[in-house]
C-alpha positions in Angstrom: -0.3 -7.8 108.4 -3.1 -4.5 109.1 -6.4 -4.7 106.9 -5.1 -1.2 105.4 -1.6 -3.1 104.7 -3.9 -5.6 102.3 -5.7 -2.9 101.1 -2.7 -1.4 99.6 -0.9 -4.9 98.3 -3.7 -5.5 96.4 -4.6 -2.1 95.0 -0.9 -2.1 94.2 -1.0 -5.5 92.6 -4.2 -4.2 90.3 -2.1 -1.2 88.8 0.6 -3.6 88.3 -1.1 -6.2 86.3 -3.3 -3.5 84.6 0.1 -2.0 83.6 1.4 -5.6 82.1 -1.9 -5.5 80.1 -1.1 -1.8 78.4 2.4 -3.0 77.0 2.9 -5.9 75.6 -0.3 -8.0 76.2 -2.5 -6.6 74.3 -3.4 -7.7 70.7 -2.8 -5.9 67.5 -5.6 -2.9 66.9 -6.8 -2.6 63.3 -5.9 0.7 62.2 -8.6 3.3 63.5 -9.9 4.8 60.0 -11.7 7.8 60.1 -15.6 8.0 59.6 -17.2 10.2 57.1 -20.4 12.4 58.8 -23.5 11.6 57.3 -24.0 15.1 56.4 -21.1 15.1 54.3 -20.9 11.7 52.8 -22.5 12.7 49.4 -20.3 15.1 48.4 -17.1 13.2 47.4 -14.7 16.4 47.3 -16.2 17.3 51.0 -15.6 13.4 52.2 -11.6 13.6 51.1 -11.5 16.8 52.6 -12.7 15.7 55.8 -10.9 12.0 55.5 -7.4 14.1 54.5 -7.8 16.2 57.5 -9.1 14.0 60.4 -7.5 10.5 59.3 -5.0 10.4 62.3 -7.5 11.6 64.9 -8.6 8.3 66.4 -5.0 6.9 66.5 -3.9 9.6 68.8 -7.5 9.2 70.9 -6.8 10.2 74.3 -7.4 7.6 76.7 -7.4 4.5 74.2 -5.2 1.4 74.9 -2.9 -0.4 72.3 -0.1 -3.1 72.8 3.3 -1.5 73.5 4.7 -4.1 71.3 7.8 -2.4 69.7 6.9 -4.8 66.6 3.6 -2.8 66.2 3.3 1.2 65.4 1.0 2.3 67.8 -0.1 -1.1 68.0 -1.2 -1.5 64.9 0.6 -3.9 62.5 3.1 -2.6 59.7 1.3 -3.9 56.7 -2.3 -2.4 58.4 -0.3 0.9 59.0 1.4 0.6 55.5 -2.5 0.1 54.2 -4.1 3.2 55.9 -1.8 5.3 54.9 -1.7 4.3 51.0 -5.6 5.7 51.9 -4.7 8.7 53.5 -2.4 9.7 50.6 -5.3 8.9 48.0 -7.5 11.3 49.9 -5.1 13.7 49.7 -4.8 13.3 45.9 -8.0 14.4 45.7 -8.3 17.7 48.2 -6.9 21.1 47.0 -3.2 22.4 47.7 -4.1 23.9 51.0 -5.8 21.2 52.3 -3.2 19.0 51.7 -0.4 21.2 53.2 -2.6 21.3 56.5 -3.3 18.1 56.6 0.9 17.1 56.0 1.5 19.7 58.8 -1.1 18.4 61.0 0.0 14.7 60.6 3.6 15.6 60.6 2.9 17.4 64.2 1.0 15.0 65.8 4.0 12.1 65.1 6.6 14.4 66.1 5.0 15.4 69.7 4.0 11.5 70.0 7.5 11.3 69.5 9.1 13.6 71.9 6.7 12.3 74.6 7.0 8.5 73.6 10.2 8.2 72.7 10.0 4.0 71.8 7.4 5.6 69.7 8.4 3.9 65.6 5.3 6.4 64.5 7.3 9.4 63.1 9.5 6.9 61.7 7.2 4.4 59.6 5.4 7.9 58.6 8.2 9.7 57.0 10.0 5.8 55.3 6.5 5.5 54.1 6.6 8.9 52.7 9.1 8.8 51.1 8.7 5.4 49.8 5.4 5.6 48.4 5.9 9.6 47.3 9.5 10.1 46.1 10.0 6.9 44.6 10.1 7.0 40.8 8.5 3.7 40.3 5.4 4.2 42.7 2.1 5.0 41.6 1.6 7.5 44.5 4.7 9.2 43.4 4.1 13.3 44.2 6.2 15.6 44.4 3.8 18.2 45.9 2.7 16.1 49.1 6.2 15.0 49.7 7.0 18.8 50.3 5.3 19.1 53.6 7.3 16.3 54.5 10.7 17.4 53.7 10.1 20.6 55.1 9.7 18.9 58.8 12.3 16.4 58.4 15.1 19.2 57.8 14.3 21.0 60.7 13.5 18.1 62.5 15.1 17.2 66.6 14.9 13.6 64.8 17.4 14.0 61.9 21.3 14.3 62.4 22.9 17.9 60.5 23.6 15.2 57.6 20.2 13.9 57.4 18.8 17.6 57.1 21.3 18.5 54.1 20.1 15.7 52.8 16.3 16.3 52.9 17.5 20.0 52.0 18.3 19.3 48.7 15.5 17.1 47.8 13.4 19.8 49.0 14.9 22.0 46.2 15.0 19.4 43.9 10.9 18.6 44.2 10.4 22.4 44.4 11.4 23.0 40.9 8.3 23.1 38.6 5.8 22.9 41.0 1.9 22.6 40.8 0.5 26.1 39.8 3.8 27.3 38.8 5.3 28.1 34.9 7.5 25.2 33.2 11.2 25.9 33.1 12.0 26.7 29.6 14.6 24.7 27.5 15.5 24.7 24.0 15.0 21.5 22.1 16.3 20.2 18.9 14.8 18.0 16.1 16.0 15.4 13.7 16.5 17.8 11.1 18.6 20.2 13.3 15.8 22.9 13.2 15.5 23.9 17.2 12.4 25.4 19.2 11.5 25.9 22.9 9.0 24.3 25.2 7.4 28.1 25.8 7.3 28.4 21.9 5.0 25.5 21.1 1.8 26.6 20.8 -1.6 24.5 22.2 -4.3 24.6 24.7 -2.0 22.0 26.1 1.2 20.3 26.3 2.1 17.0 27.5 5.9 17.3 28.0 7.2 13.3 28.1 10.5 13.1 28.5 11.8 9.3 27.2 14.4 6.7 26.3 14.7 4.8 23.3 15.7 1.6 25.8 12.7 2.0 28.3 10.1 -0.5 27.9 7.7 1.7 29.8 8.3 4.6 27.6 6.8 2.3 24.8 3.9 1.5 26.3 3.3 5.4 26.9 3.7 5.7 23.4 1.4 3.1 22.1 -1.1 3.9 24.2 -1.2 7.1 23.3 -0.5 6.9 19.8 -3.5 4.6 19.7 -6.2 7.4 21.2 -7.9 9.1 18.1 -9.2 11.3 20.1 -5.3 12.5 21.2 -4.8 12.7 17.4 -7.4 14.5 16.6 -7.0 17.0 18.9 -3.4 17.3 17.7 -4.3 18.1 14.5 -6.6 21.0 16.4 -4.4 22.3 17.7 -5.5 21.4 21.4 -3.0 19.5 22.6 0.9 19.1 21.3 2.7 16.5 22.7 6.6 17.3 23.2 8.4 14.2 23.1 12.1 15.0 24.6 14.9 12.7 25.0 17.3 14.2 27.1 20.3 11.9 27.3 23.8 12.0 25.2 23.8 8.6 22.9 21.7 10.4 19.9 22.7 7.4 17.7 20.3 5.6 19.8 17.8 7.8 19.4 18.0 8.1 15.5 17.7 4.5 14.9 14.3 5.3 17.3 12.9 8.0 15.0 10.3 5.1 13.8 8.7 4.5 17.0 7.4 7.7 17.2 4.3 9.5 15.9 4.9 12.0 13.2 2.3 14.1 15.0 4.3 14.5 17.4 7.5 17.2 18.6 10.2 14.6 19.0 13.2 16.4 19.8 16.5 15.8 21.9 18.6 17.9 24.7 21.4 19.4 22.7 23.1 21.2 25.2 22.1 18.9 28.2 20.8 21.2 30.4 17.9 19.0 31.7 20.4 16.7 33.6 23.3 18.7 34.2 21.4 22.4 35.2 18.8 20.5 36.8 16.3 22.4 35.7 13.9 19.3 35.8 13.8 16.8 38.7 14.1 13.9 36.1 14.6 11.3 38.7 13.3 8.3 36.3 12.3 7.9 32.7 9.4 7.8 31.3 8.2 10.9 33.7 5.0 13.2 32.1 4.1 16.3 33.0 1.0 18.5 31.6 0.9 21.9 31.0 -1.8 24.2 30.0 -1.4 27.5 27.2 0.6 29.4 29.5 2.7 26.6 30.4 2.1 26.1 33.7 2.0 22.8 35.4 -1.5 20.9 35.9 0.2 17.1 36.4 3.9 17.3 37.8 5.7 13.5 36.9 2.3 11.8 36.9 1.2 8.4 35.5 -1.5 8.7 32.2 -3.9 7.0 34.4 -3.9 10.0 36.1 -3.5 12.7 32.6 -5.5 11.1 30.7 -8.7 10.9 32.5 -8.1 14.5 33.3 -8.0 15.4 29.9 -11.3 13.3 28.7 -12.8 15.4 31.4 -11.7 19.2 31.3 -10.7 18.9 27.1 -13.6 17.1 26.4 -13.8 13.9 23.7 
């Protein structure tokens, strides 16, 4: 064998070993989270904006070697990836809607491009599955249809979804588009226990806490007790600065009447006599309880949000 042949064989061996190292031999890597520049770290709003827009930069950094083990997501364990995703959603929840939309579009476009060039990659599937789990599951504390909408917009046009799936995602996109943040909430009629009627848009207050509840719902009772236990809320109701509109959207009125003593008397406690909330689907009430916060013009500030988000906002913006 000539010297040139030996050199060629050696180079081929090195390349083969390197290729093996680049696939399954590498250990799982930690999720490469972004570092906020020092000049932005003292401003929380700017820090959250930077994290939102640059969260995925290091994951797709060119030239980075990571394990191609198919049990991992771009070399990251699924648990670590999911934990990082929750951090990303926390950042998104603290930025403006334009920044959120830009961040989501960037994340989804990158994942889609990577899927096209690396068909074996699970990053697209993982991101879209986690998005539905965290943002649309009614039991998720991260649930947020506004943040989920860009995901649905990509899914219903994606080359990776079937025609049947596209129909499903288009339907979800329509439902999530009801009563978006910043838009005027759909009006509806309610009936009180004495038979008198009113509408959402007729409620006079600086802020309306719209509460869809059910007598059999334990979480509803916990929210009722928590809100009723805040003297500041009662004071704001007395001052007509806040109104709580507690609506029963179902048909079993006997159950609702029996539960009346559990509702605070200074709330507006009504039911949907015409069942338009469920039959016409003017609100996407996927689970009970569901809380909305509206301003004086009935524009949506919070949509299907947990009280842990709404109460601090009221404390800060209404003042008590």
